[in-house]
N, C-alpha and C positions, 0 to 999 in steps of 0.2 A: 504494500500500500504506500509506504513512504517513498519507495523507488518511483512509483508513478507520480506522486505529488512532486517529487524533485524534478522530474522531467518536464512537467508542465509549469514549473516556476514557483511552487510552494515549498520553500525551504526554510526561511527565517522563522515563520510562525510555528510550524510543527517542531522545529528544533528548540525554540524558546519554551514552548509548552512542555516538551519532554524533559528539558533541563529542570524546569520548576517541579515537575512530578518526581523526578529522581531525587532532588534535594529534599522535598517534603517527605518522601518515603524514608529517606535516610534518617531524618529526625524522628519519624514515627517508629522506626525499628527500636529506638532507644526506649520506647514506652511499651513495647510488646511484652506480653507475659505468657500467652498460650499459643498453641500450635497454629490455629487458624489465623491469628493476628500476624504471626510471622509469615505465614503463607501468603496472605494478602499484601503485606507491606514489602516482603522480601522476595516473593516468588513470581508475581505476575509482571513485574516491571523493570528489572535491572539488565538483563542480557547475560547469558549464562556464564561463561567460563572465567574470563580474566578480571571480572569485577573484584575490587577489594572486599566487598561484602561477602562473597563466596568464601574468601579466606577467613573472615571473621566467623562465618558459619562453621568452618572446620574447627575453630577454636572452641565454639560454644555448643557444637553439635545441633545447631539450628537447621531448619530445612533450607534447601538450596534455592528454590524457584518462587517468584512473586510479581506485584504491580510494578516494581522497579524493573523487572525483566522487560516489561512493555516499554518503559522509558528508554532503556538502553537499546532496544530494538529499533526505536525511532531515531536515536542519535547515531547509531553505528553506520547504517547504510548510506545516508547522505554524506557522512564524513569521507567515505570512499569515493562517492560520486564527485565531490569537490576536487579531489586529486585528479580525476580523469579530465576535468575541465582545464586545469592549469598546467598539466604535464603530459607530454606525448613521448619524446625521445627518452626521457629519464623517468618514465612513469613507475617502473619497477623500484628504482631507488627511492622515489618519493613515497610509494606505498610502504616500503621497508622502514623509512624514517617515521612515517605516520604510525606504523604498528609498534614502534618502540614504546609508545605511551603505555600500552597494556603491560609490557615487560617491566617498565619502571613501577607502575602501580602494583603489579603482581609481586614485585620484590619489596617495595617500601611499605605497603599497607600491611602485609602479614607481620613483618617485623615490628611495625609501629603498634599493631594490635597486641602482639605478644608482650610488648613493654607497657602499653597504656592500660590494658585491662586490669592487671594487678595493682597499678598505681592509682587510677582514677575510676575504675569500674567500667562495666560494659556500656552503661548509658552515656557517660561522658566520652567514651571512645567513639561511639557512633556520632555524637554531636560534633566532636572535633573533625571527624571525616566529613560531616555535612558542611561545616564551615570551609573546609578545603575545597569541596565541590562547588560552593558558591563562587569562590575565587576562580577556579579553573574553568568552569562552565561559563562564567561571566566573560572571561577573556575570549573563549571560543565563540560565544554569541556575537561579540563585538567585531571580531576579526574575520571569521569565516564567511565567504560569500561565493556564489557561483560566478563564472566568467561568461559563459555562453548564454544567449537568449533562450527562453523556454520554447519547447517544441511539442505540440500536441499531436504526437504520432498516432497512427491507427491502433485500435485495440482498446481494451478496458484496463482494469487494475492490474491484471496479470497477462503478460504477453505469451499466451500459450502457443501462438504461432511460432515463437522462437524455438520451441521444442521440435519443430519440424526439421530443424538443422540437426542432423545426427550427431555431429561433434558436440554441440551444445547440450543436447539431451543426455548423451553419455557422460559428459562432464558433470552435469547436475546430479546424476545418479552416483557418480564416483565421489562427489562431495558428501552425500549422505552416508555412503558406506565407509568412507575414510573417517568421518567424525564419530561413527559408531565405536571406534576403538582408539582414536587419537588421544582423547583426554582421560582414558582409564588410568594410566600410570600417574598422571598429574593428580588425579583425584584420590587415589588410594595409596600412594607411596608413603605418606605419613603413617597410615595405619599399619601397612605391611612392615615398615621399618620398626615400629614399636613392637609388633609381634616377633620380630627377629631379635629383640633384646636391646634395642637402642633406646636411650632416654626420651621421654615424652617431650621435654623442653627442647631437644635437638631435632627430633623427628619432624616437627612442624616446619623447620627451616628448609626442608627439601622442596617445599613449594617455592620459596624465595630463590633457592638455588636454580631450579628449573626455569623460572621466569627470568631471572637475571641473565642466565646463559643464553636464553632465547633471543635477547637483544642483539647479540653478536650474529646469530643466525639470520635475523631479519635484515640487518644492514648488508651482510654478505650476500644474502639471497637477492635483494633488490639490485645490488651492483652487478651481479652476474646475470640476472634475468634480462637486463637491458642489452646484454652482449650476446647471449646464447639462447635466449628464450625462456619464459617462465616454466613451461612444462619440463624442459630439459634439466632444470634445477630442482623442481619439486619432486620429480619421480625418484631420483636416487636418495634424496634426503628423507622422503617418506618411507622408503625401504629401510633406511637406518633407524628411523623412529620405531618401525615395526620390530626390527631385530632387538632393539633395547627393551621393548615391551615384552618380547618373548623371554629375554634374559632376566629381567628385573626380579621376578618372584624367586629365582634360584639363588640370588645373591644375599648373603647375610653379613658380609664384612662391611664395615662403615665406610672405609676409604673407597672400596670398589663400588659401593652403591652411590657415593657422591660422584664418582667418575661417570657412571652410567646415567645419572641424573643430568649431568652437564651435557653429555652427548645427546641425550634425549631432548633437552631443552633447546639446543642449537637446531637439531633437525626438525622438531615440532614447530619452532618459531619460523623456520624457512617456509613450511607449508602454509601456516596461518597467515603470514604476511603477503604471500603471493596468490593465495587461492582465488581471490576475486579478479586478478589480472587477466587470466584467459577469458573469463566471462565478459569482461569489459571489451576485449578485443574481437569478440565474435559478433559484431554489429556496429551500427552507427553510434556516435557520441550522443545524439539526441535521445536515444532510448537506453542509455547506459544505466540510469537509475533503476528502471523497471527490470532490465535484464539481469543486473547484478543482484537486485532484491530477490528475484525468483530463484537464482542459484543459492543465495544465502538462506532462503526459506527451505529448500531441500536440505542444505547442510544442517540447519537448525534441528530438523527431525533426528538426524544422527547424533548431534551433540546433546540433545535432550534425552534420547533413549539409551545411548551408550553406557554412561556410568551406572544407571539403575540396573541395566541388564548385567553388567559386570558385578554389581553388588549382589544380585540374585544368585549368580553363579558362585560367588564366594560363600554365600549363606548355605547353598546346597552342598558344596564340596568341603567347606571348612578351611579353605586355603586360597592362595592367589595363583597357583600354578595353572589351573584350568582357565582362570581369568586372563592370564597372560597369553595363553594359546588363542582364546577367543578374540581378544582385542588386537593382538598382533596380526591375525589373519585378515 
């Protein structure tokens, strides 16, 4: 929906409203006490994986998905569309730099939460995060703008005709299947490391390690994609991420697990930063928002379903080895 709105010129108002919704929900999370309140405030509006609030949920065992998911879904797509308006030759590098934001947030916010919650409590931790969002989203709303005039291309909210392109259709399906397993290791490595005998206060930092190392992968991927093509970079690094997912449950040594996490972070960051680039390239710039949005909608089903499926496999088997086989495949 936001992709279509972006194409026909509605960018500023949806972006501002989503920013307000995200900030309000962040402050509301501090007041939540029961599951359904967390579900509404945290689950329907943030946008699933690299949000700092997901990291806080890992700390507090709160549910993952909410109204904030809705807000981030509205914010994320147009932010990619803006890049396609301003960059052509170095679009891959621009997307890589753009994607570093989630790496920084995924590194800083978990560490900040780990420090702040014992000091000031969960409520004030969320309030501090809310004030940070006011500053960052305020700057984004002031500075971000589209370059090209709006184009009311044929079709409705969803450009189903784009799926008649076999390459685009296959790529959308590949996005869904890739995300079914891509985030499993990131989601469960703190729990698995604790079960392997590592201290709780250190296990949580595996999230920060993965996100921090992914920043390098995002920049490197963007630089190389402009020279040899996005798919030529994404394919081998996705294979590396799969191999690390296979290996991860069998590693119990702390140093080895850190090394695997770093390699996984670099390879995962490569895919995440470039995954929208091929979709952008499979059509005209005037339809880039709707085309990218449709691909991300397919990918979202995988990102939403993958970790719960992995959790169900873990509950059924009592370990993460079968989880690694599922996610890596």
